[in-house]
LUMMAR-339672 format. One line per field, with one value per residue (C-alpha): x, y, z. Coordinates in nm, 3 decimals, padded with zeros to 5 digits, m for minus. Each point is the difference from the previous one (the first is absolute). Layout:
<keses>
x	X:...
y	Y:...
z	Z:...
</keses>
This chain:
<keses>
x	00.000:00.148:00.051:m00.226:00.100:00.107:00.205:m00.230:00.085:00.124:m00.275:m00.056:00.201:m00.090:m00.138:00.258:00.304:00.283:m00.054:00.259:00.114:00.210:m00.274:m00.251:00.266:00.244:m00.105:m00.135:m00.378:m00.061:00.203:m00.167:m00.302:00.230:00.246:m00.294:m00.114:00.350:m00.023:00.312:m00.158:m00.023:00.345:m00.025:m00.151:00.306:00.219:m00.215:00.037:00.373:00.118:m00.061:00.208:00.284:m00.038:00.036:00.307:00.176:m00.056:00.120:00.311:00.064:m00.039:00.204:00.212:m00.038:00.018:00.010:m00.305:m00.191:00.015:m00.203:m00.242:m00.054:m00.046:m00.199:m00.236:m00.046:m00.096:m00.208:m00.184:m00.095:m00.122:m00.181:m00.158:m00.122:m00.128:m00.164:m00.168:m00.123:m00.148:m00.153:m00.161:m00.137:m00.165:m00.115:m00.124:m00.364:00.090:00.239:m00.279:m00.198:00.281:00.079:00.377:00.024:m00.259:00.261:00.221:00.060:m00.251:m00.308:00.069:00.017:00.365:00.075:m00.204:00.024:00.164:00.266:00.064:00.035:00.259:00.194:m00.006:00.140:00.283:00.107:m00.015:00.192:00.290:00.008:00.024:00.305:00.170:m00.097:00.173:00.337:m00.028:00.059:m00.263:m00.121:m00.066:m00.171:m00.231:m00.088:m00.068:m00.238:m00.176:m00.069:m00.238:m00.266:00.001:m00.012:m00.298:m00.196:00.053:m00.257:m00.276:00.096:m00.205:m00.309:00.025:00.210:00.036:00.377:00.093:00.307:00.140:m00.021:00.168:00.275:00.050:00.048:00.189:00.266:00.076:00.308:00.169:m00.006:00.092:00.292:00.148:m00.021:00.146:00.310:00.026:m00.162:m00.248:m00.248:00.109:m00.182:00.121:m00.171:m00.324:00.003:00.069:m00.293:m00.232:00.124:m00.086:m00.351:m00.067:00.139:m00.229:m00.305:00.115:00.041:m00.282:m00.250:00.095:m00.045:m00.339:m00.142:m00.028:m00.273:m00.185:m00.324:m00.025:00.114:m00.281:m00.258:00.109:00.090:00.379:00.183:00.323:00.187:m00.076:m00.370:00.064:00.217:m00.204:00.070:00.234:00.236:00.289:m00.009:00.008:00.271:00.215:m00.020:00.107:00.274:00.148:m00.039:00.188:00.285:00.039:00.003:00.244:00.227:m00.004:00.076:00.296:00.140:m00.018:00.155:00.288:00.085:00.253:00.184:00.279:m00.046:m00.250:m00.028:m00.167:m00.250:m00.071:m00.057:m00.230:m00.215:00.001:m00.129:m00.302:m00.077:00.042:m00.245:m00.241:00.062:m00.111:m00.324:m00.053:00.043:m00.267:m00.240:00.048:m00.118:m00.269:m00.351:m00.214:m00.282:00.237:00.063:00.289:00.169:m00.038:00.147:00.293:00.084:m00.040:00.253:00.237:00.051:00.250:00.231:m00.081:00.098:00.316:00.139:00.086:00.113:00.249:00.132:00.049:00.196:00.226:00.043:00.125:00.263:00.140
y	00.000:00.333:00.282:00.290:00.222:00.348:00.251:00.292:00.336:00.263:00.214:00.317:m00.110:00.198:m00.211:00.088:m00.005:m00.236:m00.316:m00.049:00.365:00.135:00.229:m00.279:m00.249:00.193:00.358:00.071:m00.028:00.365:00.123:m00.215:00.222:00.298:m00.197:m00.130:00.360:00.068:m00.309:m00.141:m00.341:00.081:00.141:00.020:00.350:00.128:m00.138:00.168:00.334:m00.048:m00.120:00.329:00.169:m00.240:00.054:00.373:m00.002:m00.276:00.169:00.329:m00.169:m00.176:00.334:00.235:m00.227:m00.206:00.173:m00.170:00.201:m00.201:m00.296:00.204:00.106:m00.368:m00.097:00.312:m00.060:m00.357:00.113:00.286:m00.226:m00.239:00.285:00.201:m00.305:m00.082:00.352:00.011:m00.339:00.105:00.316:m00.209:m00.235:00.291:00.159:m00.333:m00.169:m00.007:m00.124:m00.262:m00.141:m00.078:m00.174:m00.365:00.042:00.308:m00.043:m00.181:00.310:00.138:00.288:m00.166:m00.318:00.202:m00.070:00.373:00.319:00.291:00.207:m00.265:m00.031:00.378:00.010:m00.284:00.182:00.315:m00.191:m00.165:00.326:00.184:m00.247:00.003:00.380:m00.022:m00.221:00.243:00.282:m00.172:00.073:00.331:00.275:m00.074:m00.364:00.107:00.228:m00.285:m00.230:00.247:00.059:m00.372:00.014:00.160:m00.305:m00.237:00.189:00.002:m00.359:m00.180:00.222:m00.045:m00.316:00.199:00.253:m00.155:m00.327:00.055:m00.018:m00.200:00.320:00.172:m00.298:00.021:00.371:m00.070:m00.330:00.110:00.341:m00.156:m00.008:00.382:00.028:m00.244:00.147:00.345:m00.124:m00.100:00.287:00.291:00.074:m00.170:m00.125:m00.124:m00.361:m00.002:00.135:m00.267:m00.266:00.133:m00.023:m00.352:m00.094:00.143:m00.216:m00.300:00.071:00.010:m00.337:m00.179:00.167:m00.078:m00.366:00.041:00.173:m00.293:m00.186:00.237:00.096:m00.181:00.160:00.335:m00.011:m00.064:00.293:00.240:00.011:00.083:m00.153:m00.064:m00.371:00.076:00.255:m00.230:m00.316:m00.275:00.235:00.012:m00.179:00.241:00.302:m00.147:m00.069:00.371:00.103:m00.262:00.138:00.358:m00.083:m00.171:00.283:00.268:m00.194:m00.058:00.373:00.085:m00.238:00.112:00.366:m00.080:m00.206:00.192:00.209:m00.315:m00.150:m00.356:m00.182:m00.285:00.219:00.134:m00.348:m00.138:00.288:m00.053:m00.376:00.066:00.189:m00.270:m00.280:00.192:m00.005:m00.369:m00.073:00.192:m00.187:m00.326:00.116:00.080:m00.345:m00.156:00.248:m00.136:00.295:m00.213:m00.190:00.205:m00.214:00.028:00.381:00.021:m00.224:00.211:00.325:m00.121:m00.101:00.368:00.024:m00.214:00.205:00.322:m00.150:m00.075:00.362:00.079:m00.287:00.069:00.370:m00.104:m00.207:00.296:00.210:m00.263:m00.007
z	00.000:m00.104:00.247:m00.098:00.292:m00.116:00.191:00.080:m00.148:00.250:00.149:m00.199:m00.304:m00.311:m00.283:m00.265:00.228:m00.079:00.206:00.271:m00.020:00.285:00.132:00.060:00.108:00.218:00.074:00.352:m00.001:00.092:m00.299:m00.263:m00.079:m00.055:m00.213:m00.203:m00.051:m00.138:m00.225:00.164:m00.057:m00.372:m00.084:m00.380:00.019:00.184:m00.278:m00.265:00.179:00.063:m00.341:m00.187:00.273:m00.070:m00.375:00.056:00.222:m00.196:m00.336:00.149:00.139:m00.331:m00.178:00.221:00.214:00.315:00.341:00.337:00.107:m00.262:00.239:00.248:m00.274:m00.084:00.366:00.089:m00.290:00.120:00.349:m00.136:m00.243:00.280:00.219:m00.267:m00.155:00.349:00.060:m00.343:00.046:00.343:m00.152:m00.277:00.256:00.201:m00.304:m00.149:00.317:m00.113:m00.349:00.139:00.214:m00.317:m00.194:00.072:m00.033:00.224:00.273:00.213:00.016:00.351:m00.003:m00.154:00.201:00.324:00.088:00.033:00.021:m00.241:00.276:00.061:m00.374:m00.034:00.279:m00.162:m00.335:00.161:00.168:m00.327:m00.196:00.272:00.002:m00.382:00.009:00.227:m00.260:m00.277:00.190:m00.058:m00.376:m00.180:m00.004:m00.352:00.093:00.323:m00.199:m00.235:00.293:00.162:m00.335:m00.035:00.296:m00.220:m00.228:00.297:00.142:m00.327:m00.114:00.221:m00.141:m00.367:m00.048:00.096:m00.285:m00.281:m00.186:00.019:00.371:m00.105:m00.153:00.339:00.163:m00.262:00.064:00.371:m00.011:m00.248:00.152:00.154:m00.343:00.002:00.368:m00.003:m00.319:00.158:00.329:m00.200:m00.250:00.187:m00.279:m00.230:m00.340:m00.309:00.049:00.340:m00.148:m00.273:00.263:00.201:m00.300:m00.073:00.356:m00.032:m00.307:00.191:00.296:m00.227:m00.134:00.331:00.193:m00.273:00.044:00.376:m00.039:m00.196:00.332:00.119:m00.316:00.086:00.345:m00.142:m00.257:00.272:00.217:m00.282:00.039:m00.324:m00.130:m00.322:00.048:m00.038:m00.275:m00.213:00.066:m00.253:m00.190:00.299:m00.171:m00.295:00.229:00.222:m00.304:m00.087:00.351:00.000:m00.322:00.122:00.319:m00.187:m00.252:00.272:00.217:m00.300:m00.076:00.364:00.013:m00.336:00.105:00.336:m00.139:m00.318:00.191:00.107:m00.207:m00.113:m00.215:00.251:00.265:m00.248:m00.134:00.349:00.088:m00.308:00.061:00.354:m00.131:m00.255:00.255:00.219:m00.293:m00.060:00.355:m00.055:m00.326:00.191:00.244:m00.283:m00.150:00.326:00.104:00.061:00.100:00.145:00.231:00.315:00.124:m00.340:00.007:00.351:m00.095:m00.306:00.191:00.256:m00.282:m00.081:00.281:m00.213:m00.311:00.174:00.147:m00.347:m00.099:00.355:00.007:m00.350:00.076:00.311:m00.226:m00.237:00.293:00.081:m00.355
</keses>
């Protein structure tokens, strides 16, 4: 006779969290609701916020020369991405608490499930944003100004799905701001390569977040929430192919402009290859996408961490050459 006993899921675990994640397995019980608010049990979002930062600083370093302070920019962006993603997700959960309670995938989140109150969540958001601001103060004034300006995008994003079919654009505007900030933290001013990299990231965000949004399209339709997943419908792959190509072209242009001042064809070749390998990964995702399979959509969404790591790692190699 087979053993059908199953290990119970930890109390309060969010439905789309990675099973066996460190929050639900090891974090002290009193911290878990707050870490779940920050999506610490779902780390891919932190990667997706961080990687454009790394693109920006690594392309800047490859373009104008490596400085030891760049190590702090890389580390500081990592800490800042974790904190600001947490603060942004907490803000999102505060504003969306009534919507989340009506969607199967999100009703287990800490606020609609009653694990924390709105007041507790607001205090946690302020703590995360405050520590992130202290990290931002270690950068130059231009980067600090950009960091403060990004708060407007963070504040607006949760409301976008109420008034536009393109909330993924607003997410892209917010999530890829780090490409501008990290470039500026290295160089002291904005440059066209950083702007092109930022635009490439926005197209990438529309690509991966449309895949993500297909998990909720039935519930979204019932409660009137808009998304590109609902807008594109059965034409999703065609639209995503357009955004994939747009992202690759813009990233290629950013890298070419950033590396033209450097001697050596090898560096330029590697940079272009990085952008095209990034596109290859997205093409691989498209070949496997099944928009009516929620688990497939979640798996491919998470795979974008690896897609974004490709140009970051290759640019790091370019710096070493």
